N, C-alpha and C positions, 0 to 999 in steps of 0.2 A: 274405502278402511283408511284409516290414518297409519294404523299399523301395519308391517308388512308381516307375511305368511310365517317367516322365520323369528321376529318378536314373538307371535303367540305361538310358536309349537317349536321345542325344540327335539330335532329328529335322531335321535340315539340312531334309526335306522340305518343312518347314513353317515358313517366316520368316512373321512376325508379317503381313508385305505380301503374302503369297501370296492370290490370290482366290481364290473358290470358285465355282461356277456361278453364272452370271449370271441365270438365271431359276429359281432355286429348285430345288425338289426336283425330278433326274432320272428321267426316265424312258426303260425299255428296250423295244425291238421286235425280237424276235427272227423273223428271216429266214431260219432254219435249213431251212423247209419249202416254201422258194420259191427265194430268191436261193442257198442254201446247194445244192441240187441242181442248178442250171444248172453244177458242177464238171465237167469232162470226165470225172472219175476217179471219180463216185459212178456205184452202183445205189442204184435209186428202193427206200426204206422198205416195208416193208409197212403195209397200215392199219393192222395192231395195234402196228405201232413207231410209225407217226405219232401213233394214238392217246397212246399211254405218255410218246412226248414231250410232247406237248402238256399232259398231267398234269403231269408234271416241270417243264415253264415254269410253270406255275402256283405249284407248292411253291415254285419258286424266285424268286417275287414279279414275276416278267415281265410289263410292263403292258399288250402287245399283242403279236401272232403276225399274222405274214403267213403266211396258210394256201393260198397258190396264187395261179397267173395262171389263171383260167378261160376266157380266151380263146385257150388255147393248145391247147384240145381239151375233148372230151366228157367224157375221160376223169379230166383235171384237174377239169372243174365237179364231176363225181360224188364225188371226192376233196374238194373245199372243200366239198361239202353234209353228207358224213358229219362233217368236223372241226366244223363250224357247230353240226351235231345235238348233237354230244358237249357242246358249251360249254353248250349250251343244256338238255339236259335233265343233264347233271353239275353246272349251275349252277357252273362253275369260272368262279374270279376271274380272268379273263384276256380282254382284247379282241381284237377279230381285225380283220384289215386283207387286202385283196386286192389286185394290182397290175393293171394296165390299161394299156393304150396308150391313147390319146386318141383313140379310136374308138368307137363306138354298138356294134357286135358285140364287144369286150372289156368293154364295162360292163353290158350286157344281161345276163349271166350270173349276175352280180356280184346285177344288182337281184332276179334270178327266185330267188337264193339267199336272200338276205335276209328277200324277202317271206315263203317257204315254212318257214322256219325262224323266224321271229321276231326273230331275230339283227340289231342293227345292225353292218354291215361296213363297214368304211371303204374306202373307193376312192381307190387309188393311182395317179392318172394319171400317167403318164412320157412324157417327152418331150425329143429330144435339145436340145439348147442351144448346145454351143460352135461358133464361127465352121470348127472343123476337120471338125465334122459336118454342119455346114449347105453346106458348100463339097462334101466327098463325095457328100453325098445330093442336092443341086440344091434347097436348099428356100429360100425367100425368108421375110423377117419376118412379112410378112402373113398367109401360110398359117400359120406358126408359131401367131401371134395368134389367127386364125380357128377352129383347130383346139383351142387351149387353152380358148377362150372357150365353144365347143360343148359340147364333154367336161364341162367343169365343170357347167357351168350344166345339162346333160342329168342328171347324177348326182345334183345337188343338188335337181332337179325331183322326181327318183323315190325321195327320202327318204333317200339316201348320204350321211355326211359324208365330205369329201374331203381330201385330202393331193395337192396338185401338186409334182410332182417333175422338176426341171429334170436331165435327164442331160451328165454332165460340165461340172457346174456350176463346178468347179477350174480349166477352162481355158476359161470361156464370158466374153464382152465385159461391163462392168459394165452400158451402155446397153439390151444384150439382154435381161439378166436382171430390169432394171427395167420394160422392157415386158411380159415373162412373167408376173412373179409380180405386178406390181399387176392385169394382165388375170385371172387365175385368182383373184385376192382377191374383183375386183369380181364375179366370176361366183361365189361364194359359197365357195371355198375356206376353212376354217377352219384348215388348216395348209402348209406348205411343205416341201419337203424339199432339200437340200444335198446333191448326190451327188459324190464324188470317185471317179467310176466306174472310171477308168482306174488309181487309187492315184496320182494325179500331186502332190497334197499335203504339203508340208511342214507341222509346228507352227503357224508362223507363216502361213501360207496358209489353213489352214483357220480360223484366228482371224479372218482381214483379210476371208476371205469371208461368214463366217457374221456378223460385226458388220455390214458390208455390207447382206447381205439384210434384217437384224433391223429397219435404219434404211430399208429401201423398205415391209416389211411391217407395223411398227410393233407395238405392245406387247400388241395383242388375236389376232395371229395366230400360232400355234405354228410353230418352227422346227426342224425335223428335219435330223440328220447320218448320213450314209450314205458310209461309207466302205470302200474296199479295202484291199490290203495290198502292192500291188506293191514299195513301197519299203520294207517292213518297218515304215512308221510309224503304221499304224491304230488302236491304242489311244492311243498319246499326242496324233495326231490329234483322236481322239475327246472326250477330257481339252479337248485347246485349244478345241475348236467348243463345249465346254458350258459354258467359261470365257467365252467371245465372245458367247452366248447363245442354244444349240442347248437346248433343253427334253427333247429325245428324242434317244437314240441307236440307230443300228441294228446287227446284229452276227448271227454264227450263231456255233452252236457246234462249237468246234475250228478256226474261220475258215473251212470250207469254203465254197466258189463260185466264180464264175469266175474263170479263170485261177488264180492260187495264192491266191484266197479273199479274203473279208471281214473286218472285225475281229471276233478272236476273241471270245464273248460271255462264255465262261469268265474269259478273262484281265481283261475289260473290268470282269466284274461283281466280282471280287478286287480290283483296283486302286480302283473304286468304294467299294468298304469300306473297305478299308487309310486311303484319303484322307477316311474320315467324310463322303462324300458320299452314302451310301445305308447301310442301316440294315435287312439280309435276311440271314435263312437259307439258307446257301450250302451246308450239308453235303448235299444232295441232287447237287451240282455232279457230282461221280465218276459216279454212277449214270447221269446225263444223257449225259454226254461217252462214258459207256463205249457205253452204245445206240447213240447216234449213229455213232460209231465202227464197231459190229456190222453196223448197220443200212445205211450206206453203204459199208462195204468202206473206208473211210480211217484205216488204224491211227494210234492216238495215240502218238507217239515216246517213247522212253524218257526222253530228256531234256528233254520238251515241260515248259514253267511250269506248276508247281502240280498238273496232272494226269498228268506223266508217271511213270512207274513210277520213275525216279529223283528226282523232286524232293525227297524227304524220306528219300532213302538214302544213309548214308554208310559207307564202309569206313576211312577215313582215320583215322590213330590220334589225332592230335591232335585232331582235330575231336569225334570220337566220345569222347574221355577230358572234353572240356567239357560235352557231353551228358549225360554218367554223372555228371561231380559235380555237375550241377543237379540231377537226379535224387534224389541220395544227399543233397539239401539238401530235399526232398520238397515241390519246388518244379514242378509240373508247366508254370505260365505261364513258368518260368524256361527250362527245359528245351524248351519251345519254339519260342524266339525266340533262343539262346544262338549257334548256328549256322545259324539262318533268318529271311532278310527277309521271308517270308510264314507265319506259322503253320500249320502242318499242321492244328490243330483248325478252324480256319477252314473246311475244307470236310469236316470229319469224320475224317481222316488222322491220323495220328501219326509222331513221327519214329523211324526205323530204325536201326539199327546194326547194320551186317554186318561181315563178316570176310574179309579179301583180303590182298595182297601188300604194301599200303599200311597195314596195320592192326597196333595195338599188343596187346600180352595183355587189355589192359582189355577190349578188343571182344572177344575170346574171353569173359572172364568175365561180363562183360554179357549177351551171346546167350546164356550158359547158364542163368543164374539166372531170367533175364525168362522163360523156356520151365518153369522148376521145376526145374533139372538143379543138383546140386551140382557146384562147378567146384573138382573134383579137380584139384591141382596135374600129376598126371602125363598127364591128359587134357586138361590146358589146355596143355601143352607140346606134344602132339602135334598136337592142332587147330592152335597156332600155328605150329609148323614145317610142316604140308600148307600153309599159308596164303603163307607166305614163296617157297615153292618153283610157288606157283601163279601163272600169269598173268592170274586175275580174280579176282573174288569169289568163295568157295566156296557152290556150293549147298547149299540146305539138308540133301537126301539123302546129299551127300557127307561133310555132319557128323555126320549121325544114325548112319551108317556106323562114322564112328569112335567116337560115343558108345556104339553097341552092341558094339564090340569090349573097352569097358571096362565093360560090363556094366551101361551107363546107359540108361535109356529114355526118352525123348523126348516 
């Protein structure tokens, strides 16, 4: 390019005063194989599918993976054991954690698997914290503090690193959070997790609560953010949490999870990459999301950002013409951005030009030439006429049939 990126794109997203993540490099915790499977619509992946997902997480540079809640029963214990063993045997560059209630019966199987496999498994002890939860359950704060202290100290004494999770943090009272988090840290927790369990938070709320918790636990304790997308704010909430002091963000593939799901890890990774907060090879992202969609039975919608079928397709004449002109300049960088806020190349895809009722003849010419076919005027006119009569983008087989009539083999 003779022009620089800043010459061609004025980025209003990056004013000089815009803060980056408060605590430096951002880590990612993938909750797909635990919280993601709590969706009422998913089917449980096979073990082979879980193992492949684990490998793809490592390829994507995911830092930690929640590999299950073994307190849920023997079948989960065996799944956790197999996944932990895979990390050890294949020397995967990913750490593991497991969820647990603040009960010994949930923590014991994590200790057992960790000792059997030789893998350090972070124990993520969770406990409800909001007044509404306390009222519904009939819980007293003294009981919550006792459960916290006993569970965290028990896990730590048995060699497990601990992250202490307060459920429904974004609706919890500051005084309660302060007492609970201090008790957990005093008992040996190295990380705490702010959980937006019911998707209540706004970006301002996420920043407020994370900033408060960061002040309570100090700089030596890691702060996680776990967001749900009930208000469709999960990605921006995660970014706000990182700006306020969260150093690890939780997410799931395609956002699967309880109710309408969790923060989508795919969109989170893409946004953090575009913001310059992470530098990772995301080319395995389509394969990962396709695997999870197939394994869980939750399809990726055509219009899903970045990963959906339509993310980089256009059948509109004006849009396609601009992309074609960029290609004719011999500039792939330009062609990938002229009508795309997310470059397709970031995840190993490419821009696609289709032919439909909103297309111009340049769509037809480009479509043919990109497939090695000559753009004969009569052929172009017939395909173009068919497109204008159609109520949708033409299928490749439909165009191929017209080409076949004109003696053109694709």
